[in-house]
LOPA-463374 format. One record per residue: x, y, z of N, C-alpha, C, O in turn. Coordinates in steps of 0.05 Angstrom, whole numbers, padded with zeros to 5 digits, always signed. Example, Ala and Ser with C-alpha at 12.3 -4.5 7.8 and 13.67 -1.06 7.14 Angstrom:
% residues 2
+00264-00114+00156+00246-00090+00156+00264-00066+00156+00285-00066+00169
+00257-00045+00142+00273-00021+00143+00258+00001+00157+00268+00023+00161
% end
This chain:
% residues 334
+00016-00024+00000+00000+00000+00000+00017+00025+00000+00010+00045-00012
+00041+00024+00014+00059+00048+00015+00069+00054-00013+00069+00078-00021
+00076+00034-00028+00086+00038-00055+00065+00050-00073+00070+00068-00089
+00040+00040-00070+00018+00050-00086+00012+00079-00078+00006+00096-00096
+00014+00086-00052+00009+00114-00044+00031+00132-00055+00024+00154-00064
+00056+00124-00054+00078+00141-00065+00074+00145-00095+00080+00167-00106
+00065+00124-00109+00061+00127-00138+00038+00147-00143+00039+00163-00161
+00017+00145-00126-00006+00163-00128+00002+00193-00124-00008+00211-00137
+00021+00197-00105+00029+00224-00098+00056+00232-00111+00069+00251-00103
+00064+00217-00131+00090+00221-00144+00092+00249-00156+00113+00262-00153
+00071+00259-00168+00072+00286-00180+00076+00308-00159+00090+00327-00164
+00063+00305-00136+00066+00324-00114+00094+00323-00103+00106+00344-00097
+00105+00299-00100+00132+00296-00090+00152+00308-00109+00171+00322-00101
+00149+00303-00135+00167+00314-00155+00165+00345-00155+00186+00358-00158
+00141+00356-00152+00138+00385-00151+00153+00397-00127+00166+00417-00130
+00150+00384-00104+00164+00394-00080+00194+00393-00084+00209+00412-00077
+00204+00370-00094+00233+00368-00099+00243+00389-00118+00264+00401-00114
+00228+00393-00140+00236+00413-00160+00237+00441-00147+00255+00457-00153
+00217+00447-00130+00217+00474-00117+00241+00477-00099+00253+00499-00098
+00248+00456-00084+00272+00458-00067+00297+00461-00083+00315+00476-00075
+00300+00446-00105+00323+00448-00122+00325+00476-00134+00346+00488-00136
+00302+00487-00143+00301+00514-00154+00310+00535-00134+00324+00553-00140
+00300+00532-00108+00307+00550-00087+00337+00550-00082+00350+00571-00079
+00349+00526-00081+00378+00523-00076+00394+00534-00100+00415+00545-00096
+00383+00529-00124+00397+00539-00148+00398+00570-00148+00419+00581-00154
+00376+00582-00142+00375+00612-00141+00394+00622-00120+00408+00642-00125
+00395+00610-00096+00413+00618-00075+00442+00614-00082+00459+00629-00074
+00447+00594-00099+00475+00588-00106+00485+00608-00127+00509+00615-00126
+00468+00618-00145+00478+00636-00166+00475+00665-00159+00487+00683-00172
+00459+00671-00138+00455+00699-00130+00471+00704-00104+00464+00693-00083
+00493+00719-00107+00510+00725-00084+00497+00741-00062+00505+00741-00039
+00475+00755-00069+00461+00771-00050+00444+00754-00030+00436+00764-00009
+00440+00729-00037+00424+00711-00020+00443+00691-00006+00458+00677-00019
+00443+00691+00021+00461+00673+00035+00452+00644+00030+00428+00637+00033
+00471+00626+00023+00465+00599+00015+00458+00581+00039+00440+00564+00038
+00474+00584+00061+00470+00565+00084+00442+00568+00096+00430+00547+00102
+00432+00592+00101+00405+00593+00112+00384+00581+00094+00364+00569+00102
+00387+00585+00067+00369+00573+00048+00370+00543+00049+00350+00529+00047
+00395+00532+00051+00398+00503+00054+00385+00493+00079+00373+00471+00078
+00387+00508+00101+00374+00500+00126+00344+00500+00123+00330+00482+00133
+00334+00521+00109+00305+00522+00105+00295+00498+00087+00275+00487+00093
+00311+00492+00067+00303+00469+00049+00303+00443+00065+00286+00426+00061
+00323+00440+00083+00325+00416+00100+00300+00414+00118+00288+00392+00120
+00294+00435+00132+00271+00435+00150+00244+00430+00135+00227+00415+00144
+00241+00444+00112+00217+00440+00097+00214+00411+00086+00192+00401+00084
+00237+00399+00080+00237+00370+00072+00228+00352+00094+00212+00334+00090
+00238+00357+00119+00229+00342+00142+00199+00345+00147+00185+00326+00152
+00190+00370+00145+00161+00375+00149+00145+00361+00128+00124+00350+00134
+00155+00361+00103+00140+00348+00081+00139+00318+00086+00118+00305+00080
+00161+00306+00096+00161+00277+00101+00141+00270+00123+00126+00251+00120
+00141+00286+00145+00122+00281+00166+00093+00285+00156+00075+00270+00163
+00089+00305+00139+00063+00310+00127+00054+00286+00111+00030+00277+00112
+00072+00274+00095+00065+00251+00079+00058+00227+00097+00039+00212+00091
+00073+00223+00119+00067+00201+00136+00040+00204+00149+00025+00184+00151
+00033+00228+00158+00007+00233+00171-00016+00229+00151-00036+00216+00156
-00012+00240+00127-00032+00238+00106-00035+00209+00096-00057+00201+00088
-00013+00194+00097-00014+00166+00088-00034+00150+00105-00051+00136+00094
-00033+00153+00131-00051+00138+00149-00080+00146+00144-00098+00129+00144
-00084+00172+00140-00111+00181+00137-00123+00174+00109-00146+00166+00107
-00106+00178+00088-00116+00174+00061-00118+00145+00052-00131+00139+00033
-00104+00128+00066-00104+00099+00058-00122+00082+00076-00126+00059+00070
-00133+00093+00097-00150+00077+00115-00174+00065+00100-00180+00042+00103
-00187+00081+00084-00210+00072+00068-00203+00051+00048-00217+00031+00045
-00180+00055+00034-00172+00037+00013-00161+00011+00025-00163-00010+00012
-00149+00012+00049-00140-00013+00062-00164-00030+00068-00163-00055+00064
-00185-00018+00079-00209-00034+00085-00222-00044+00060-00234-00066+00060
-00220-00029+00038-00231-00038+00012-00215-00061+00001-00226-00080-00010
-00189-00060+00005-00172-00082-00004-00177-00108+00011-00175-00129+00000
-00183-00105+00037-00188-00128+00054-00217-00137+00052-00225-00157+00066
-00234-00124+00037-00262-00131+00035-00266-00159+00023-00253-00165+00003
-00282-00175+00036-00287-00202+00026-00309-00202+00005-00318-00180-00003
-00318-00226-00003-00338-00228-00024-00366-00231-00014-00383-00243-00027
-00371-00221+00010-00398-00223+00021-00416-00200+00013-00440-00200+00018
-00404-00180+00001-00419-00156-00008-00431-00141+00015-00452-00128+00012
-00419-00143+00039-00427-00128+00062-00412-00102+00063-00388-00101+00071
-00425-00080+00056-00411-00054+00055-00404-00044+00083-00388-00025+00085
-00416-00055+00104-00410-00046+00131-00381-00053+00139-00370-00041+00157
-00369-00072+00124-00342-00080+00130-00321-00059+00120-00298-00061+00127
-00330-00040+00104-00312-00020+00093-00314+00005+00111-00335+00014+00119
-00291+00017+00117-00290+00041+00133-00305+00064+00120-00305+00066+00095
-00317+00081+00136-00331+00103+00125-00312+00123+00111-00291+00129+00122
-00319+00132+00087-00301+00151+00073-00300+00178+00087-00320+00187+00099
-00277+00191+00086-00273+00217+00098-00267+00239+00077-00273+00262+00082
-00256+00231+00055-00248+00251+00034-00269+00250+00012-00283+00230+00008
-00270+00272-00004-00291+00274-00025-00289+00252-00045-00310+00240-00053
-00265+00245-00055-00262+00224-00075-00269+00196-00063-00280+00179-00077
-00262+00192-00038-00270+00168-00024-00301+00165-00023-00312+00144-00027
-00314+00188-00016-00343+00188-00015-00355+00181-00042-00375+00166-00043
-00344+00193-00063-00354+00187-00090-00350+00158-00097-00368+00146-00108
-00327+00147-00090-00322+00118-00096-00341+00101-00080-00351+00081-00091
-00346+00108-00055-00364+00092-00038-00393+00093-00049-00407+00073-00049
-00401+00116-00058-00428+00119-00069-00432+00101-00094-00452+00088-00097
-00412+00102-00112-00413+00085-00136-00412+00055-00129-00426+00039-00141
-00395+00048-00109-00393+00021-00100-00420+00011-00089-00428-00012-00093
-00432+00028-00073-00458+00021-00061-00479+00017-00083-00495-00002-00082
-00480+00035-00103-00499+00032-00125-00495+00006-00140-00514-00008-00146
-00469+00000-00146-00463-00025-00162-00470-00050-00145-00479-00069-00156
-00464-00049-00119-00470-00072-00102-00500-00077-00100-00508-00100-00102
-00515-00056-00096-00544-00059-00095-00556-00069-00121-00574-00086-00121
-00544-00059-00143-00553-00068-00169-00547-00098-00173-00563-00113-00183
-00523-00106-00164-00515-00134-00167-00533-00152-00150-00541-00173-00159
-00540-00143-00126-00557-00159-00108-00585-00162-00121-00596-00184-00120
-00595-00140-00132-00622-00142-00145-00621-00161-00169-00639-00178-00172
-00601-00158-00185-00599-00176-00209-00595-00205-00200-00606-00223-00213
-00579-00209-00179-00574-00237-00170-00600-00249-00159-00606-00272-00164
-00615-00232-00145-00641-00242-00134-00660-00248-00156-00674-00269-00155
-00661-00231-00177-00679-00237-00200-00670-00262-00214-00687-00278-00222
-00644-00265-00218-00634-00289-00232-00640-00314-00216-00647-00335-00228
-00637-00312-00190-00643-00336-00174-00673-00343-00175-00680-00366-00176
-00690-00323-00175-00719-00328-00178-00725-00340-00205-00742-00358-00207
-00712-00331-00226-00716-00342-00253-00707-00371-00253-00720-00389-00265
-00684-00377-00240-00674-00404-00239-00693-00422-00224-00699-00445-00231
-00704-00411-00202-00724-00427-00186-00748-00433-00203-00758-00456-00203
-00758-00413-00218-00781-00417-00235-00776-00437-00257-00792-00455-00263
-00752-00435-00269-00745-00454-00291-00742-00482-00279-00751-00501-00292
-00730-00484-00255-00727-00510-00243-00754-00522-00237-00759-00546-00243
-00773-00506-00227-00799-00517-00221-00814-00526-00246-00827-00547-00246
-00811-00510-00267-00824-00518-00292-00813-00544-00304-00828-00561-00312
-00787-00546-00304-00774-00570-00315-00780-00595-00297-00786-00616-00307
-00779-00591-00271-00785-00613-00253-00814-00622-00256-00821-00646-00255
-00832-00602-00260-00860-00609-00264-00863-00625-00290-00879-00644-00291
-00849-00616-00311-00851-00630-00336-00840-00658-00334-00851-00677-00345
-00817-00661-00320-00805-00688-00317-00824-00707-00302-00827-00730-00309
-00837-00696-00281-00856-00713-00266-00880-00721-00283-00891-00743-00280
-00888-00703-00301-00910-00709-00319-00902-00731-00339-00918-00748-00345
-00877-00729-00348-00867-00749-00368-00864-00776-00355-00868-00797-00368
-00858-00777-00329-00854-00802-00315-00879-00820-00315-00877-00844-00314
-00902-00807-00316-00927-00823-00315-00930-00841-00340-00934-00865-00337
-00928-00830-00364-00929-00848-00388-00905-00867-00389-00907-00889-00400
-00882-00859-00378-00859-00877-00378-00865-00901-00360-00858-00924-00367
-00878-00897-00338-00885-00919-00320-00905-00938-00334-00902-00962-00332
-00924-00926-00349-00943-00942-00364-00928-00959-00386-00934-00982-00390
-00909-00945-00400-00893-00959-00420-00878-00983-00408-00876-01004-00420
-00867-00979-00384-00852-01000-00371-00870-01024-00365-00862-01047-00369
-00894-01019-00356-00913-01041-00350-00920-01056-00376-00923-01080-00376
-00924-01041-00398-00931-01053-00423-00908-01070-00434-00912-01093-00443
-00884-01060-00431-00860-01074-00441-00856-01100-00425-00850-01121-00436
-00860-01099-00398-00857-01123-00381-00876-01145-00388-00871-01168-00382
-00899-01138-00400-00919-01158-00407-00915-01170-00435-00929-01188-00443
-00895-01160-00449-00890-01170-00476-00878-01198-00475-00864-01205-00456
-00885-01214-00495-00876-01242-00495-00851-01246-00512-00836-01264-00507
-00847-01228-00531-00823-01230-00548-00800-01219-00532-00797-01195-00528
-00782-01237-00522-00761-01230-00504-00740-01212-00517-00729-01194-00505
-00735-01217-00543-00715-01201-00557-00724-01172-00559-00710-01153-00553
-00749-01169-00569-00760-01142-00571-00764-01129-00544-00759-01105-00540
-00771-01145-00524-00775-01135-00497-00749-01124-00486-00748-01103-00473
-00727-01139-00491-00701-01130-00481-00692-01104-00494-00682-01086-00481
-00697-01101-00520-00689-01077-00534-00705-01053-00525-00694-01031-00520
-00731-01057-00523-00748-01035-00514-00742-01027-00485-00742-01003-00479
-00736-01047-00468-00730-01040-00440-00704-01024-00439-00701-01006-00422
-00685-01031-00456-00659-01016-00457-00664-00987-00465-00654-00969-00452
-00680-00983-00486-00686-00955-00495-00702-00940-00473-00698-00916-00469
-00721-00955-00460-00736-00942-00438-00717-00933-00416-00720-00912-00404
-00698-00951-00409-00679-00945-00388-00662-00920-00395-00657-00904-00377
-00654-00918-00420-00639-00894-00428-00654-00869-00424-00644-00849-00414
-00680-00869-00432-00697-00845-00428-00700-00839-00398-00698-00816-00390
-00704-00860-00383-00708-00857-00354-00683-00845-00341-00686-00827-00324
-00660-00854-00348-00635-00844-00337-00630-00815-00345-00620-00799-00329
-00636-00808-00370-00632-00781-00379-00650-00762-00364-00642-00740-00357
-00675-00770-00361-00694-00753-00346-00686-00750-00317-00687-00728-00305
-00676-00772-00305-00667-00771-00277-00643-00752-00275-00641-00737-00255
-00625-00754-00294-00601-00736-00294-00609-00707-00296-00599-00690-00282
-00628-00701-00314-00638-00674-00318-00652-00664-00292-00649-00641-00285
-00667-00681-00279-00681-00674-00255-00661-00666-00233-00665-00645-00220
-00640-00682-00229-00620-00676-00209-00603-00652-00217-00593-00637-00199
-00599-00648-00242-00583-00625-00251-00596-00599-00242-00583-00580-00235
-00623-00598-00244-00637-00574-00236-00639-00571-00206-00642-00549-00195
-00636-00593-00191-00637-00592-00162-00610-00584-00150-00610-00573-00128
-00589-00590-00163-00562-00587-00152-00556-00558-00143-00545-00554-00122
-00564-00537-00158-00558-00510-00149-00571-00503-00122-00563-00485-00108
-00591-00519-00114-00605-00514-00089-00602-00538-00070-00619-00544-00053
-00580-00553-00074-00576-00578-00059-00573-00573-00029-00580-00591-00013
-00564-00549-00021-00561-00544+00008-00588-00544+00022-00589-00549+00046
-00609-00539+00007-00636-00540+00019-00648-00568+00020-00669-00572+00032
-00634-00587+00008-00645-00614+00005-00629-00635+00020-00636-00659+00019
-00607-00627+00032-00590-00646+00045-00602-00656+00072-00613-00640+00087
-00599-00682+00076-00608-00694+00102-00586-00715+00109-00586-00737+00099
-00569-00707+00127-00546-00724+00135-00556-00744+00155-00567-00737+00176
-00551-00770+00149-00559-00792+00167-00540-00815+00162-00523-00815+00145
-00543-00835+00179-00528-00860+00175-00541-00876+00154-00563-00887+00157
-00528-00878+00131-00539-00891+00107-00527-00919+00104-00503-00922+00104
-00544-00939+00100-00534-00966+00094-00527-00969+00065-00543-00962+00047
-00503-00978+00060-00493-00979+00032-00506-01001+00016-00512-00997-00008
-00511-01024+00028-00521-01047+00013-00547-01042-00001-00549-01046-00025
-00568-01032+00013-00594-01027-00001-00591-01005-00023-00604-01007-00044
-00574-00985-00018-00571-00964-00038-00558-00976-00063-00568-00971-00086
-00537-00992-00060-00523-01004-00083-00541-01024-00097-00542-01024-00122
-00555-01040-00082-00572-01060-00095-00595-01048-00110-00603-01058-00131
-00606-01026-00100-00627-01012-00115-00617-01002-00141-00631-01003-00161
-00593-00991-00141-00582-00980-00166-00575-01002-00186-00578-00999-00210
-00565-01025-00176-00559-01047-00193-00585-01059-00205-00587-01065-00229
-00606-01060-00188-00632-01071-00197-00643-01054-00220-00656-01064-00238
-00640-01027-00218-00650-01009-00238-00636-01013-00265-00648-01008-00286
-00611-01023-00265-00596-01027-00289-00597-01056-00299-00581-01064-00316
-00614-01072-00287-00614-01101-00291-00617-01108-00321-00602-01124-00331
-00637-01096-00334-00642-01104-00363-00619-01097-00380-00612-01112-00398
-00606-01074-00375-00583-01065-00391-00560-01084-00386-00546-01091-00405
-00555-01092-00361-00533-01109-00355-00537-01137-00367-00517-01149-00376
-00561-01147-00366-00566-01173-00378-00561-01173-00408-00550-01192-00420
-00569-01151-00421-00564-01148-00450-00534-01148-00457-00527-01158-00478
-00518-01136-00439-00489-01133-00445-00473-01155-00431-00448-01156-00435
-00486-01173-00416-00471-01194-00403-00453-01184-00381-00431-01194-00377
-00463-01165-00365-00447-01153-00344-00458-01163-00317-00482-01162-00312
-00440-01171-00299-00448-01179-00272-00435-01161-00252-00419-01143-00258
-00442-01166-00226-00432-01149-00205-00420-01166-00183-00431-01187-00175
-00397-01157-00172-00385-01170-00149-00384-01149-00127-00367-01131-00127
-00401-01153-00107-00404-01133-00086-00392-01144-00060-00400-01166-00051
-00373-01129-00048-00361-01137-00023-00359-01112-00005-00343-01094-00011
-00375-01111+00016-00376-01087+00032-00365-01093+00060-00378-01105+00077
-00340-01084+00065-00328-01085+00091-00341-01064+00109-00346-01069+00133
-00345-01040+00098-00359-01019+00112-00388-01019+00102-00393-01017+00079
-00406-01022+00121-00434-01025+00113-00451-01000+00115-00473-00999+00104
-00440-00979+00128-00456-00955+00131-00437-00931+00131-00414-00932+00140
-00448-00908+00122-00433-00883+00121-00451-00861+00130-00476-00863+00129
-00439-00839+00139-00455-00816+00147-00456-00796+00124-00437-00782+00118
-00479-00795+00111-00482-00778+00087-00512-00775+00081-00529-00783+00096
-00518-00763+00057-00545-00761+00048-00550-00785+00029-00538-00787+00008
-00568-00803+00037-00572-00828+00023-00582-00824-00006-00574-00837-00024
-00601-00804-00009-00612-00800-00036-00591-00790-00055-00589-00800-00078
-00575-00770-00047-00555-00759-00065-00531-00779-00069-00519-00779-00090
-00525-00795-00048-00505-00816-00052-00515-00836-00073-00499-00845-00090
-00541-00843-00072-00552-00861-00093-00549-00849-00120-00543-00863-00139
-00553-00823-00123-00549-00810-00149-00521-00812-00159-00516-00818-00182
-00501-00808-00141-00473-00810-00148-00466-00838-00157-00454-00842-00178
-00475-00858-00142-00470-00886-00149-00483-00893-00176-00471-00907-00192
-00507-00882-00180-00521-00887-00206-00505-00877-00229-00503-00891-00250
-00494-00853-00227-00478-00842-00249-00453-00858-00254-00446-00863-00277
-00440-00867-00233-00415-00883-00236-00421-00910-00248-00407-00920-00265
-00443-00923-00238-00450-00949-00249-00460-00947-00278-00454-00965-00294
-00474-00926-00284-00483-00922-00312-00459-00920-00331-00459-00932-00352
-00439-00904-00323-00415-00902-00339-00400-00929-00342-00391-00937-00363
-00399-00943-00319-00385-00969-00319-00399-00989-00337-00385-01003-00352
-00425-00990-00337-00440-01008-00354-00438-00999-00383-00435-01015-00401
-00440-00973-00388-00440-00962-00415-00415-00969-00430-00415-00976-00454
-00392-00968-00416-00367-00972-00430-00354-00999-00424-00330-01002-00428
-00370-01019-00416-00360-01046-00411-00376-01066-00428-00398-01061-00436
-00363-01089-00432-00376-01110-00447-00369-01137-00434-00345-01143-00430
-00389-01153-00428-00386-01181-00418-00364-01183-00397-00344-01197-00400
-00367-01168-00375-00348-01169-00353-00362-01163-00327-00385-01156-00327
-00347-01166-00306-00358-01160-00279-00351-01131-00271-00329-01121-00278
-00368-01119-00255-00362-01093-00243-00359-01099-00213-00377-01109-00200
-00336-01091-00202-00329-01097-00174-00336-01073-00157-00327-01051-00162
-00352-01077-00136-00359-01056-00117-00349-01064-00090-00358-01085-00079
-00332-01048-00078-00321-01055-00052-00321-01030-00034-00320-01007-00043
-00323-01035-00008-00321-01013+00012-00301-01022+00033-00302-01044+00043
-00283-01004+00041-00262-01009+00061-00259-00984+00078-00270-00963+00072
-00245-00987+00100-00239-00965+00119-00209-00960+00118-00194-00978+00125
-00202-00936+00110-00173-00929+00108-00168-00903+00123-00180-00882+00116
-00152-00904+00143-00145-00880+00159-00170-00866+00170-00171-00841+00171
-00189-00881+00178-00214-00870+00189-00234-00860+00169-00255-00851+00176
-00227-00862+00143-00245-00854+00121-00257-00879+00108-00243-00897+00099
-00283-00879+00106-00297-00900+00091-00292-00895+00061-00295-00872+00052
-00285-00916+00046-00281-00913+00017-00297-00933+00002-00297-00957+00008
-00312-00923-00018-00328-00940-00035-00316-00940-00063-00313-00919-00076
-00308-00964-00072-00294-00967-00098-00312-00981-00118-00324-01001-00112
-00313-00969-00142-00328-00981-00165-00308-00986-00187-00297-00966-00198
-00302-01011-00194-00282-01018-00214-00295-01032-00237-00310-01052-00233
-00290-01022-00261-00299-01036-00285-00275-01044-00302-00253-01035-00297
-00280-01061-00322-00260-01071-00340-00266-01063-00369-00264-01079-00387
-00275-01038-00372-00283-01029-00398-00260-01016-00413-00237-01024-00411
-00267-00996-00429-00247-00984-00447-00228-00966-00433-00207-00960-00444
-00233-00957-00409-00215-00940-00394-00215-00911-00404-00230-00904-00422
-00198-00895-00391-00197-00866-00397-00168-00859-00405-00149-00868-00391
-00165-00845-00426-00139-00836-00435-00127-00818-00414-00141-00801-00403
-00100-00821-00407-00088-00805-00387-00091-00774-00391-00093-00759-00372
-00091-00766-00416-00093-00737-00421-00122-00727-00416-00126-00703-00414
-00141-00745-00415-00169-00737-00409-00175-00737-00380-00195-00724-00372
-00159-00750-00363-00166-00752-00334-00170-00725-00321-00189-00723-00305
-00153-00705-00326-00157-00679-00312-00183-00665-00320-00192-00647-00306
-00196-00674-00342-00219-00660-00352-00245-00675-00350-00266-00666-00358
-00245-00700-00338-00269-00716-00339-00292-00705-00322-00315-00712-00327
-00285-00687-00303-00306-00675-00286-00315-00648-00297-00331-00634-00284
-00304-00640-00320-00312-00614-00332-00340-00617-00345-00346-00638-00356
-00355-00596-00343-00382-00596-00354-00381-00599-00385-00368-00584-00398
-00395-00619-00395-00397-00623-00424-00374-00638-00436-00375-00644-00460
-00353-00645-00421-00331-00659-00432-00337-00688-00436-00347-00701-00418
-00332-00699-00460-00337-00727-00466-00311-00742-00467-00304-00758-00449
-00296-00738-00489-00271-00753-00492-00256-00741-00516-00269-00730-00535
-00230-00743-00516-00215-00735-00540-00210-00759-00558-00208-00756-00583
-00207-00783-00546-00202-00807-00562-00228-00818-00574-00227-00830-00596
-00251-00815-00560-00277-00825-00569-00295-00801-00574-00319-00802-00565
-00286-00781-00587-00301-00756-00590-00326-00760-00608-00344-00744-00607
-00326-00781-00624-00349-00786-00641-00372-00800-00627-00393-00804-00639
-00368-00807-00602-00388-00822-00587-00412-00803-00581-00410-00786-00563
-00433-00807-00595-00457-00789-00592-00473-00796-00567-00490-00780-00559
-00468-00820-00556-00484-00828-00532-00474-00813-00507-00489-00812-00487
-00450-00803-00507-00439-00789-00484-00450-00761-00482-00451-00746-00502
-00458-00752-00458-00468-00725-00454-00449-00707-00440-00451-00683-00442
-00429-00719-00426-00410-00702-00412-00421-00689-00387-00410-00670-00376
-00444-00700-00377-00457-00688-00353-00456-00706-00329-00457-00696-00306
-00454-00732-00332-00455-00751-00310-00434-00746-00289-00440-00743-00265
-00409-00746-00297-00387-00742-00278-00386-00713-00268-00378-00709-00245
-00394-00695-00284-00395-00667-00275-00415-00664-00252-00409-00651-00232
-00439-00675-00255-00459-00674-00234-00450-00690-00209-00455-00682-00187
-00437-00712-00214-00426-00728-00192-00407-00712-00175-00408-00713-00150
-00389-00697-00188-00370-00681-00174-00383-00658-00158-00375-00652-00136
-00404-00646-00170-00419-00625-00157-00432-00636-00131-00430-00623-00110
-00444-00659-00132-00456-00671-00108-00434-00678-00088-00438-00674-00064
-00412-00689-00097-00390-00697-00079-00380-00672-00064-00374-00674-00040
-00377-00650-00078-00368-00625-00065-00387-00617-00042-00379-00609-00021
-00413-00619-00048-00433-00612-00027-00432-00630-00003-00438-00622+00019
-00425-00656-00008-00424-00675+00014-00396-00679+00025-00392-00696+00043
-00377-00663+00016-00349-00665+00025-00337-00693+00020-00322-00703+00036
-00346-00704-00003-00335-00730-00011-00314-00725-00033-00319-00711-00052
-00291-00738-00030-00270-00736-00050-00272-00759-00069-00278-00782-00061
-00266-00754-00094-00267-00775-00115-00239-00779-00126-00227-00760-00136
-00230-00803-00125-00204-00810-00136-00208-00829-00160-00224-00848-00158
-00194-00824-00181-00198-00839-00206-00171-00850-00215-00151-00836-00217
-00171-00876-00221-00147-00889-00233-00158-00904-00257-00177-00919-00255
-00145-00900-00280-00155-00913-00304-00132-00919-00323-00112-00905-00325
-00135-00942-00337-00116-00950-00357-00131-00956-00383-00149-00973-00383
-00125-00943-00405-00139-00948-00430-00138-00978-00438-00117-00990-00438
-00162-00989-00444-00164-01017-00452-00166-01036-00429-00171-01060-00433
-00162-01027-00404-00163-01045-00381-00185-01038-00361-00195-01055-00347
-00194-01013-00361-00216-01005-00343-00210-00982-00326-00189-00969-00328
-00228-00976-00308-00226-00952-00290-00235-00960-00262-00251-00978-00258
-00223-00945-00243-00230-00949-00215-00237-00921-00204-00221-00903-00203
-00262-00918-00195-00272-00894-00183-00275-00900-00153-00289-00919-00145
-00263-00883-00136-00264-00886-00107-00277-00862-00094-00267-00840-00098
-00298-00866-00079-00311-00845-00063-00299-00846-00035-00302-00866-00022
-00286-00824-00027-00274-00823+00000-00291-00805+00017-00293-00781+00013
-00304-00817+00037-00323-00803+00054-00309-00788+00076-00288-00797+00085
-00319-00766+00085-00307-00751+00108-00310-00767+00133-00328-00784+00136
-00293-00761+00153-00295-00773+00179-00320-00763+00193-00331-00742+00185
-00328-00777+00213-00353-00769+00227-00351-00741+00239-00371-00726+00239
-00327-00734+00250-00325-00707+00262-00322-00685+00241-00325-00662+00248
-00318-00693+00216-00316-00673+00194-00343-00666+00183-00347-00646+00170
-00363-00683+00188-00389-00679+00177-00403-00655+00189-00424-00647+00178
-00393-00644+00211-00405-00621+00223-00404-00597+00204-00421-00579+00207
-00386-00597+00186-00384-00575+00166-00409-00575+00148-00417-00554+00138
-00421-00598+00145-00445-00599+00128-00470-00592+00144-00487-00577+00136
-00472-00604+00168-00496-00601+00184-00496-00574+00198-00518-00564+00205
-00472-00562+00203-00471-00536+00216-00474-00538+00246-00478-00518+00260
-00472-00562+00257-00475-00566+00286-00448-00565+00299-00446-00568+00323
% end
């Protein structure tokens, strides 16, 4: 801040120095003016000027120091009251812009809420005929056609479910309910939902749960597991998917391992980016680039870390690392 203040007052400092040099120069060339008293005057005035700068520095930078330390809460009360005219002008403009930003943010949030409600209402309306379609398909006698139709039905169901949760995620803090969740029923429900797809592709599951329960939101954990299992099934053929849970350093870890096509090493840093599909399989029109993005968003809200290890052609291992029980207070606020 001192350097910035000196740069701001550089023109005044240069003017003072030039005046002192001019005074000494006149005294030096004019024999009628005694040089030593003028030199003494220049020295004293320089000391006074330095003290003046120091005093003015504390007063003129108090407002800007508080502005520099201002956080992103948009609380103008955290900024010191302006004392100088230009500080007052800056504060007035800052207040106007902050109020305008708050109004626009509030309006945008209301629009998002309305859009979310409309889309969720539409999705729930669509689910009714989808349920009817499922019942009709299950009564079909042609097993081949039944299997194909059930696969297409499942794809629509998963896309709608993903869209529904995508609209809920911006407001996830209002929907969290932290409890002791049993892993086995959550995992089995998600496997059961993918049963027809797995039978069609010849995929089985090997589930081994050393840790049987975790402290988290069961509904949103189910969504995360659904996205990871959907990816595992989508990119695997005639193989098993291994699901294991272990306790490591006090952290429960849930691992989902597939033996599918794997992920290219250069793609790993980007797999959680919104809309990213793949650089090696860029032509894959079935990929939406949203599943892992939404999974990461939910994981952040639940303080769950996701670790990924993958080898192209051999498969991928996704590990959910849950927070310790004493760390969960950050979510609950207790």
